[in-house]
KEMAR-293106 format. One record per residue (C-alpha): x, y, z. Coordinates in steps of 0.25 Angstrom, whole numbers, plus 2048, in hexadecimal, padded with zeros to 3 digits. Layout:
// KEMAR-293106
XYZ/...
This chain:
// KEMAR-293106
3D59A1C4F/3CD9A6C5B/3C299FC63/3B79A4C5B/3BD9A0C4E/3C0992C54/3B1991C58/3AD995C4A/3B598AC44/3B0980C4E/3A2984C4B/3A4983C3C/3AB975C3D/39F970C45/395975C3B/39D96FC2F/39E962C36/38F962C39/38C965C2A/39695BC25/39294FC2E/383951C2E/381943C29/38A937C28/38A939C18/38E948C1A/399944C23/39E939C19/39E943C0D/3A594EC15/3B0944C19/3B2940C0B/3B294EC05/3BC952C10/3C5946C0B/3C593EC18/3BC933C12/3BE92CC05/3B292CBFC/3AD91FC00/3AD923C0F/3BA91DC14/3C4926C1C/3D092BC14/3DD925C17/3E3932C1C/3D8932C27/3DA924C2B/3D391CC20/3D8910C1A/3E5912C11/3E1907C07/3D4905C00/3CB8FAC05/3CB8EDBFD/3BD8E9BF9/
């Protein structure tokens, strides 16, 4: 990959990030859709979230 291609990838990632994080809710939904957060908004264990469900 040359410098021009790397710059194009960086620009694409900046655009995608800006689109996906425009609002707090957009960012939350994106993280859920990517599998990083649980549906209830907690961080999944593989990414450092709790390994056992909370007791309520």
